[in-house]
N, CA, C and O atoms as CSV, one atom per row, in Angstrom:
chain,resi,resn,atom,element,x,y,z
A,1,MET,N,N,-18.266,9.064,4.017
A,1,MET,CA,C,-17.402,8.370,3.091
A,1,MET,C,C,-16.812,7.113,3.734
A,1,MET,O,O,-16.815,6.040,3.129
A,2,ILE,N,N,-16.313,7.249,4.947
A,2,ILE,CA,C,-15.783,6.099,5.678
A,2,ILE,C,C,-16.722,5.869,6.857
A,2,ILE,O,O,-16.922,6.761,7.681
A,3,ASP,N,N,-17.298,4.669,6.934
A,3,ASP,CA,C,-18.302,4.382,7.960
A,3,ASP,C,C,-17.770,4.517,9.375
A,3,ASP,O,O,-18.385,5.185,10.206
A,4,SER,N,N,-16.644,3.896,9.658
A,4,SER,CA,C,-16.082,3.974,11.004
A,4,SER,C,C,-14.567,3.873,10.939
A,4,SER,O,O,-13.999,3.324,9.995
A,5,VAL,N,N,-13.938,4.411,11.955
A,5,VAL,CA,C,-12.482,4.349,12.064
A,5,VAL,C,C,-12.167,3.668,13.396
A,5,VAL,O,O,-12.212,4.307,14.447
A,6,PRO,N,N,-11.847,2.361,13.351
A,6,PRO,CA,C,-11.623,1.628,14.601
A,6,PRO,C,C,-10.376,2.057,15.368
A,6,PRO,O,O,-10.268,1.804,16.568
A,7,GLY,N,N,-9.448,2.695,14.691
A,7,GLY,CA,C,-8.230,3.138,15.362
A,7,GLY,C,C,-7.141,2.097,15.342
A,7,GLY,O,O,-7.352,0.935,14.993
A,8,ILE,N,N,-5.989,2.548,15.722
A,8,ILE,CA,C,-4.778,1.733,15.661
A,8,ILE,C,C,-4.766,0.701,16.790
A,8,ILE,O,O,-5.254,0.970,17.888
A,9,LYS,N,N,-4.213,-0.469,16.518
A,9,LYS,CA,C,-4.100,-1.516,17.540
A,9,LYS,C,C,-2.709,-1.475,18.163
A,9,LYS,O,O,-1.928,-0.562,17.893
A,10,CYS,N,N,-2.407,-2.455,18.986
A,10,CYS,CA,C,-1.145,-2.470,19.726
A,10,CYS,C,C,0.076,-2.628,18.809
A,10,CYS,O,O,-0.046,-3.004,17.643
A,11,LEU,N,N,1.225,-2.337,19.356
A,11,LEU,CA,C,2.489,-2.396,18.628
A,11,LEU,C,C,2.878,-3.839,18.316
A,11,LEU,O,O,2.939,-4.690,19.203
A,12,ASP,N,N,3.138,-4.092,17.044
A,12,ASP,CA,C,3.645,-5.395,16.597
A,12,ASP,C,C,4.341,-5.154,15.262
A,12,ASP,O,O,3.749,-5.326,14.197
A,13,MET,N,N,5.594,-4.758,15.337
A,13,MET,CA,C,6.321,-4.350,14.131
A,13,MET,C,C,6.386,-5.433,13.073
A,13,MET,O,O,6.222,-5.142,11.888
A,14,ASN,N,N,6.618,-6.663,13.466
A,14,ASN,CA,C,6.798,-7.735,12.487
A,14,ASN,C,C,5.547,-7.971,11.654
A,14,ASN,O,O,5.636,-8.082,10.431
A,15,ASN,N,N,4.391,-8.050,12.286
A,15,ASN,CA,C,3.152,-8.281,11.552
A,15,ASN,C,C,2.610,-7.009,10.918
A,15,ASN,O,O,1.950,-7.068,9.880
A,16,ALA,N,N,2.877,-5.866,11.525
A,16,ALA,CA,C,2.372,-4.602,10.997
A,16,ALA,C,C,2.984,-4.276,9.643
A,16,ALA,O,O,2.299,-3.735,8.776
A,17,GLU,N,N,4.249,-4.592,9.444
A,17,GLU,CA,C,4.919,-4.297,8.173
A,17,GLU,C,C,4.153,-4.909,7.000
A,17,GLU,O,O,3.878,-4.225,6.013
A,18,ASP,N,N,3.811,-6.184,7.103
A,18,ASP,CA,C,3.087,-6.857,6.025
A,18,ASP,C,C,1.682,-6.294,5.859
A,18,ASP,O,O,1.210,-6.121,4.735
A,19,ALA,N,N,1.015,-6.009,6.966
A,19,ALA,CA,C,-0.357,-5.501,6.906
A,19,ALA,C,C,-0.417,-4.130,6.243
A,19,ALA,O,O,-1.335,-3.862,5.468
A,20,ILE,N,N,0.535,-3.268,6.530
A,20,ILE,CA,C,0.538,-1.922,5.955
A,20,ILE,C,C,0.603,-2.001,4.431
A,20,ILE,O,O,-0.088,-1.252,3.740
A,21,ILE,N,N,1.417,-2.888,3.915
A,21,ILE,CA,C,1.527,-3.041,2.459
A,21,ILE,C,C,0.277,-3.710,1.898
A,21,ILE,O,O,-0.289,-3.245,0.909
A,22,ARG,N,N,-0.148,-4.785,2.520
A,22,ARG,CA,C,-1.277,-5.567,2.011
A,22,ARG,C,C,-2.567,-4.739,1.976
A,22,ARG,O,O,-3.348,-4.863,1.033
A,23,PHE,N,N,-2.798,-3.902,2.987
A,23,PHE,CA,C,-4.052,-3.167,3.075
A,23,PHE,C,C,-4.021,-1.786,2.426
A,23,PHE,O,O,-4.997,-1.044,2.540
A,24,THR,N,N,-2.942,-1.419,1.756
A,24,THR,CA,C,-2.920,-0.167,1.005
A,24,THR,C,C,-3.952,-0.283,-0.108
A,24,THR,O,O,-3.865,-1.181,-0.945
A,25,HIS,N,N,-4.928,0.620,-0.123
A,25,HIS,CA,C,-6.007,0.504,-1.104
A,25,HIS,C,C,-6.744,1.828,-1.277
A,25,HIS,O,O,-6.529,2.788,-0.536
A,26,GLU,N,N,-7.616,1.847,-2.274
A,26,GLU,CA,C,-8.463,3.006,-2.527
A,26,GLU,C,C,-9.723,2.830,-1.688
A,26,GLU,O,O,-10.515,1.924,-1.946
A,27,VAL,N,N,-9.916,3.683,-0.691
A,27,VAL,CA,C,-11.042,3.572,0.228
A,27,VAL,C,C,-12.331,3.993,-0.461
A,27,VAL,O,O,-13.329,3.274,-0.430
A,28,VAL,N,N,-12.299,5.140,-1.068
A,28,VAL,CA,C,-13.391,5.666,-1.888
A,28,VAL,C,C,-12.736,6.210,-3.148
A,28,VAL,O,O,-11.530,6.459,-3.145
A,29,PRO,N,N,-13.484,6.402,-4.218
A,29,PRO,CA,C,-12.856,6.906,-5.448
A,29,PRO,C,C,-12.049,8.182,-5.203
A,29,PRO,O,O,-12.571,9.188,-4.722
A,30,GLY,N,N,-10.779,8.111,-5.544
A,30,GLY,CA,C,-9.897,9.258,-5.406
A,30,GLY,C,C,-9.184,9.370,-4.066
A,30,GLY,O,O,-8.394,10.294,-3.871
A,31,MET,N,N,-9.443,8.449,-3.134
A,31,MET,CA,C,-8.790,8.501,-1.818
A,31,MET,C,C,-8.075,7.185,-1.551
A,31,MET,O,O,-8.706,6.176,-1.234
A,32,ILE,N,N,-6.762,7.204,-1.681
A,32,ILE,CA,C,-5.935,6.024,-1.454
A,32,ILE,C,C,-5.248,6.187,-0.106
A,32,ILE,O,O,-4.581,7.191,0.147
A,33,VAL,N,N,-5.419,5.186,0.758
A,33,VAL,CA,C,-4.769,5.244,2.067
A,33,VAL,C,C,-3.493,4.419,2.034
A,33,VAL,O,O,-3.430,3.357,1.414
A,34,THR,N,N,-2.492,4.928,2.710
A,34,THR,CA,C,-1.172,4.308,2.702
A,34,THR,C,C,-0.486,4.545,4.041
A,34,THR,O,O,-0.882,5.437,4.792
A,35,GLY,N,N,0.522,3.768,4.341
A,35,GLY,CA,C,1.311,3.977,5.551
A,35,GLY,C,C,0.499,3.853,6.826
A,35,GLY,O,O,-0.324,2.946,6.953
A,36,MET,N,N,0.719,4.742,7.759
A,36,MET,CA,C,0.074,4.665,9.067
A,36,MET,C,C,-1.435,4.893,9.011
A,36,MET,O,O,-2.148,4.497,9.932
A,37,GLU,N,N,-1.934,5.526,7.945
A,37,GLU,CA,C,-3.376,5.713,7.814
A,37,GLU,C,C,-4.089,4.369,7.752
A,37,GLU,O,O,-5.236,4.246,8.181
A,38,ILE,N,N,-3.401,3.357,7.213
A,38,ILE,CA,C,-3.958,2.006,7.143
A,38,ILE,C,C,-4.286,1.510,8.547
A,38,ILE,O,O,-5.363,0.963,8.783
A,39,ALA,N,N,-3.363,1.701,9.468
A,39,ALA,CA,C,-3.567,1.229,10.838
A,39,ALA,C,C,-4.761,1.919,11.486
A,39,ALA,O,O,-5.514,1.279,12.220
A,40,GLU,N,N,-4.945,3.197,11.234
A,40,GLU,CA,C,-6.069,3.937,11.816
A,40,GLU,C,C,-7.399,3.535,11.191
A,40,GLU,O,O,-8.362,3.256,11.904
A,41,ILE,N,N,-7.456,3.504,9.870
A,41,ILE,CA,C,-8.721,3.256,9.171
A,41,ILE,C,C,-9.156,1.797,9.258
A,41,ILE,O,O,-10.337,1.516,9.459
A,42,ASP,N,N,-8.218,0.871,9.109
A,42,ASP,CA,C,-8.566,-0.548,9.105
A,42,ASP,C,C,-8.379,-1.226,10.455
A,42,ASP,O,O,-8.692,-2.409,10.596
A,43,GLY,N,N,-7.878,-0.507,11.443
A,43,GLY,CA,C,-7.654,-1.111,12.754
A,43,GLY,C,C,-6.508,-2.099,12.756
A,43,GLY,O,O,-6.540,-3.094,13.480
A,44,SER,N,N,-5.490,-1.826,11.945
A,44,SER,CA,C,-4.325,-2.714,11.872
A,44,SER,C,C,-3.394,-2.471,13.056
A,44,SER,O,O,-3.587,-1.548,13.847
A,45,LEU,N,N,-2.393,-3.317,13.150
A,45,LEU,CA,C,-1.401,-3.199,14.215
A,45,LEU,C,C,-0.518,-1.974,14.018
A,45,LEU,O,O,-0.272,-1.548,12.889
A,46,ARG,N,N,-0.048,-1.416,15.118
A,46,ARG,CA,C,0.826,-0.244,15.088
A,46,ARG,C,C,2.227,-0.648,14.649
A,46,ARG,O,O,2.757,-1.678,15.067
A,47,MET,N,N,2.812,0.187,13.797
A,47,MET,CA,C,4.188,-0.029,13.354
A,47,MET,C,C,5.139,0.623,14.342
A,47,MET,O,O,4.769,1.552,15.061
A,48,GLY,N,N,6.343,0.136,14.368
A,48,GLY,CA,C,7.385,0.736,15.185
A,48,GLY,C,C,8.241,1.654,14.330
A,48,GLY,O,O,7.782,2.140,13.297
A,49,PRO,N,N,9.478,1.899,14.744
A,49,PRO,CA,C,10.360,2.819,14.030
A,49,PRO,C,C,11.022,2.180,12.808
A,49,PRO,O,O,12.236,2.281,12.632
A,50,THR,N,N,10.236,1.533,11.980
A,50,THR,CA,C,10.748,0.962,10.735
A,50,THR,C,C,10.003,1.618,9.588
A,50,THR,O,O,8.820,1.934,9.710
A,51,PHE,N,N,10.682,1.818,8.491
A,51,PHE,CA,C,10.074,2.595,7.417
A,51,PHE,C,C,9.978,1.848,6.096
A,51,PHE,O,O,9.527,2.419,5.104
A,52,ASP,N,N,10.390,0.591,6.060
A,52,ASP,CA,C,10.327,-0.166,4.812
A,52,ASP,C,C,8.901,-0.278,4.298
A,52,ASP,O,O,8.644,-0.028,3.120
A,53,ALA,N,N,7.972,-0.653,5.169
A,53,ALA,CA,C,6.586,-0.840,4.744
A,53,ALA,C,C,5.965,0.465,4.279
A,53,ALA,O,O,5.173,0.473,3.337
A,54,MET,N,N,6.315,1.566,4.925
A,54,MET,CA,C,5.754,2.850,4.499
A,54,MET,C,C,6.232,3.208,3.101
A,54,MET,O,O,5.464,3.744,2.303
A,55,MET,N,N,7.488,2.919,2.798
A,55,MET,CA,C,8.021,3.209,1.469
A,55,MET,C,C,7.345,2.337,0.411
A,55,MET,O,O,6.918,2.845,-0.626
A,56,VAL,N,N,7.246,1.038,0.663
A,56,VAL,CA,C,6.640,0.129,-0.308
A,56,VAL,C,C,5.142,0.401,-0.421
A,56,VAL,O,O,4.576,0.298,-1.509
A,57,SER,N,N,4.502,0.746,0.684
A,57,SER,CA,C,3.091,1.103,0.663
A,57,SER,C,C,2.875,2.342,-0.208
A,57,SER,O,O,1.888,2.426,-0.939
A,58,GLY,N,N,3.792,3.294,-0.129
A,58,GLY,CA,C,3.716,4.489,-0.977
A,58,GLY,C,C,3.875,4.156,-2.448
A,58,GLY,O,O,3.198,4.734,-3.298
A,59,GLN,N,N,4.777,3.215,-2.754
A,59,GLN,CA,C,4.931,2.777,-4.144
A,59,GLN,C,C,3.660,2.104,-4.634
A,59,GLN,O,O,3.215,2.344,-5.756
A,60,LYS,N,N,3.081,1.263,-3.794
A,60,LYS,CA,C,1.843,0.584,-4.182
A,60,LYS,C,C,0.735,1.612,-4.396
A,60,LYS,O,O,-0.047,1.492,-5.339
A,61,ALA,N,N,0.662,2.620,-3.527
A,61,ALA,CA,C,-0.343,3.672,-3.672
A,61,ALA,C,C,-0.169,4.416,-4.992
A,61,ALA,O,O,-1.153,4.773,-5.641
A,62,ALA,N,N,1.079,4.649,-5.389
A,62,ALA,CA,C,1.333,5.319,-6.670
A,62,ALA,C,C,0.817,4.480,-7.831
A,62,ALA,O,O,0.221,5.013,-8.767
A,63,HIS,N,N,1.044,3.165,-7.775
A,63,HIS,CA,C,0.545,2.287,-8.839
A,63,HIS,C,C,-0.980,2.190,-8.807
A,63,HIS,O,O,-1.611,2.079,-9.858
A,64,LEU,N,N,-1.576,2.230,-7.618
A,64,LEU,CA,C,-3.035,2.238,-7.522
A,64,LEU,C,C,-3.611,3.522,-8.113
A,64,LEU,O,O,-4.660,3.501,-8.757
A,65,ALA,N,N,-2.917,4.641,-7.891
A,65,ALA,CA,C,-3.360,5.908,-8.472
A,65,ALA,C,C,-3.274,5.860,-9.993
A,65,ALA,O,O,-4.183,6.320,-10.684
A,66,LEU,N,N,-2.180,5.302,-10.515
A,66,LEU,CA,C,-2.058,5.145,-11.967
A,66,LEU,C,C,-3.172,4.256,-12.502
A,66,LEU,O,O,-3.756,4.551,-13.545
A,67,LYS,N,N,-3.467,3.176,-11.798
A,67,LYS,CA,C,-4.532,2.257,-12.208
A,67,LYS,C,C,-5.879,2.976,-12.220
A,67,LYS,O,O,-6.660,2.819,-13.158
A,68,ALA,N,N,-6.151,3.766,-11.179
A,68,ALA,CA,C,-7.414,4.504,-11.094
A,68,ALA,C,C,-7.557,5.506,-12.236
A,68,ALA,O,O,-8.666,5.794,-12.685
A,69,LEU,N,N,-6.432,6.031,-12.697
A,69,LEU,CA,C,-6.441,6.984,-13.811
A,69,LEU,C,C,-6.418,6.298,-15.171
A,69,LEU,O,O,-6.467,6.960,-16.207
A,70,GLY,N,N,-6.342,4.971,-15.164
A,70,GLY,CA,C,-6.310,4.221,-16.420
A,70,GLY,C,C,-4.969,4.269,-17.121
A,70,GLY,O,O,-4.891,4.062,-18.332
A,71,LEU,N,N,-3.916,4.538,-16.375
A,71,LEU,CA,C,-2.575,4.623,-16.946
A,71,LEU,C,C,-1.808,3.327,-16.689
A,71,LEU,O,O,-2.177,2.561,-15.798
A,72,PRO,N,N,-0.740,3.070,-17.460
A,72,PRO,CA,C,0.053,1.857,-17.242
A,72,PRO,C,C,0.573,1.792,-15.802
A,72,PRO,O,O,1.072,2.777,-15.256
A,73,ASN,N,N,0.442,0.609,-15.208
A,73,ASN,CA,C,0.871,0.429,-13.826
A,73,ASN,C,C,1.302,-1.006,-13.608
A,73,ASN,O,O,0.932,-1.895,-14.375
A,74,GLU,N,N,2.078,-1.236,-12.571
A,74,GLU,CA,C,2.626,-2.563,-12.290
A,74,GLU,C,C,1.562,-3.530,-11.789
A,74,GLU,O,O,1.702,-4.738,-11.977
A,75,ILE,N,N,0.516,-3.037,-11.165
A,75,ILE,CA,C,-0.518,-3.916,-10.623
A,75,ILE,C,C,-1.250,-4.645,-11.740
A,75,ILE,O,O,-1.553,-5.832,-11.613
A,76,ASP,N,N,-1.535,-3.945,-12.831
A,76,ASP,CA,C,-2.171,-4.582,-13.986
A,76,ASP,C,C,-1.164,-5.328,-14.848
A,76,ASP,O,O,-1.544,-6.079,-15.746
A,77,GLY,N,N,0.116,-5.121,-14.575
A,77,GLY,CA,C,1.161,-5.801,-15.335
A,77,GLY,C,C,1.456,-5.164,-16.677
A,77,GLY,O,O,2.051,-5.804,-17.544
A,78,ASN,N,N,1.052,-3.911,-16.867
A,78,ASN,CA,C,1.293,-3.257,-18.147
A,78,ASN,C,C,2.258,-2.073,-18.039
A,78,ASN,O,O,2.295,-1.219,-18.925
A,79,PHE,N,N,3.028,-2.023,-16.969
A,79,PHE,CA,C,4.012,-0.961,-16.784
A,79,PHE,C,C,5.348,-1.407,-17.347
A,79,PHE,O,O,5.856,-2.468,-16.985
A,80,VAL,N,N,5.916,-0.602,-18.228
A,80,VAL,CA,C,7.213,-0.919,-18.820
A,80,VAL,C,C,8.172,0.195,-18.442
A,80,VAL,O,O,7.942,1.363,-18.757
A,81,SER,N,N,9.241,-0.173,-17.769
A,81,SER,CA,C,10.222,0.817,-17.354
A,81,SER,C,C,11.610,0.325,-17.696
A,81,SER,O,O,11.950,-0.830,-17.438
A,82,GLY,N,N,12.398,1.187,-18.268
A,82,GLY,CA,C,13.772,0.841,-18.562
A,82,GLY,C,C,14.723,1.427,-17.535
A,82,GLY,O,O,15.925,1.165,-17.571
A,83,VAL,N,N,14.184,2.223,-16.620
A,83,VAL,CA,C,15.006,2.909,-15.642
A,83,VAL,C,C,14.921,2.193,-14.297
A,83,VAL,O,O,13.886,2.247,-13.633
A,84,HIS,N,N,15.974,1.540,-13.901
A,84,HIS,CA,C,16.095,0.879,-12.598
A,84,HIS,C,C,14.895,0.005,-12.220
A,84,HIS,O,O,14.254,0.265,-11.202
A,85,PRO,N,N,14.578,-1.015,-13.006
A,85,PRO,CA,C,13.435,-1.866,-12.659
A,85,PRO,C,C,13.610,-2.580,-11.317
A,85,PRO,O,O,12.624,-2.994,-10.707
A,86,GLU,N,N,14.842,-2.726,-10.855
A,86,GLU,CA,C,15.065,-3.379,-9.561
A,86,GLU,C,C,14.563,-2.533,-8.394
A,86,GLU,O,O,14.438,-3.032,-7.276
A,87,LEU,N,N,14.276,-1.258,-8.645
A,87,LEU,CA,C,13.783,-0.386,-7.588
A,87,LEU,C,C,12.266,-0.417,-7.461
A,87,LEU,O,O,11.721,0.151,-6.516
A,88,VAL,N,N,11.579,-1.061,-8.383
A,88,VAL,CA,C,10.125,-1.173,-8.309
A,88,VAL,C,C,9.804,-2.326,-7.368
A,88,VAL,O,O,9.828,-3.490,-7.765
A,89,MET,N,N,9.502,-1.987,-6.108
A,89,MET,CA,C,9.314,-3.005,-5.078
A,89,MET,C,C,7.866,-3.490,-5.001
A,89,MET,O,O,7.629,-4.672,-4.752
A,90,ALA,N,N,6.909,-2.609,-5.208
A,90,ALA,CA,C,5.500,-2.998,-5.139
A,90,ALA,C,C,5.080,-3.489,-6.513
A,90,ALA,O,O,4.420,-2.769,-7.262
A,91,SER,N,N,5.454,-4.688,-6.834
A,91,SER,CA,C,5.205,-5.201,-8.178
A,91,SER,C,C,4.219,-6.346,-8.166
A,91,SER,O,O,3.891,-6.896,-7.114
A,92,ALA,N,N,3.755,-6.694,-9.336
A,92,ALA,CA,C,2.790,-7.778,-9.476
A,92,ALA,C,C,3.415,-9.133,-9.164
A,92,ALA,O,O,2.688,-10.098,-8.930
A,93,GLU,N,N,4.736,-9.231,-9.156
A,93,GLU,CA,C,5.398,-10.500,-8.870
A,93,GLU,C,C,5.249,-10.910,-7.413
A,93,GLU,O,O,5.360,-12.092,-7.085
A,94,ASP,N,N,5.000,-9.951,-6.546
A,94,ASP,CA,C,4.866,-10.220,-5.117
A,94,ASP,C,C,3.414,-9.983,-4.720
A,94,ASP,O,O,3.009,-8.837,-4.527
A,95,GLU,N,N,2.633,-11.039,-4.597
A,95,GLU,CA,C,1.204,-10.912,-4.332
A,95,GLU,C,C,0.896,-10.156,-3.047
A,95,GLU,O,O,-0.123,-9.471,-2.966
A,96,SER,N,N,1.752,-10.267,-2.052
A,96,SER,CA,C,1.468,-9.612,-0.782
A,96,SER,C,C,1.493,-8.099,-0.896
A,96,SER,O,O,0.828,-7.416,-0.117
A,97,SER,N,N,2.244,-7.556,-1.849
A,97,SER,CA,C,2.307,-6.104,-1.964
A,97,SER,C,C,1.514,-5.568,-3.137
A,97,SER,O,O,1.294,-4.360,-3.217
A,98,ALA,N,N,1.076,-6.421,-4.052
A,98,ALA,CA,C,0.405,-5.917,-5.245
A,98,ALA,C,C,-1.098,-6.123,-5.242
A,98,ALA,O,O,-1.788,-5.516,-6.060
A,99,THR,N,N,-1.631,-6.946,-4.366
A,99,THR,CA,C,-3.071,-7.154,-4.376
A,99,THR,C,C,-3.775,-5.908,-3.890
A,99,THR,O,O,-3.409,-5.333,-2.865
A,100,ALA,N,N,-4.765,-5.503,-4.616
A,100,ALA,CA,C,-5.470,-4.269,-4.266
A,100,ALA,C,C,-6.864,-4.555,-3.768
A,100,ALA,O,O,-7.600,-3.629,-3.428
């Protein structure tokens, strides 16, 4: 299913945060990688003791799962929520976190 796993690279918290969010994606149908799995599978930089990217990466993964199921999601721009829209961080308005 996955050809190779290059493994995690050296510690670089500042650049790793953006990479973890940007590279959150569906590797094969039904398998969405998020958080530290991104660093292992894609050979991204290692994150430090910060958890913002893992949280936003998880939100993006949830929207990718909704998209894969054909349900309304923020990535396609068809998600409508009346409950705390300010808490939806992985949104289509921010290209760095919404590109799949």
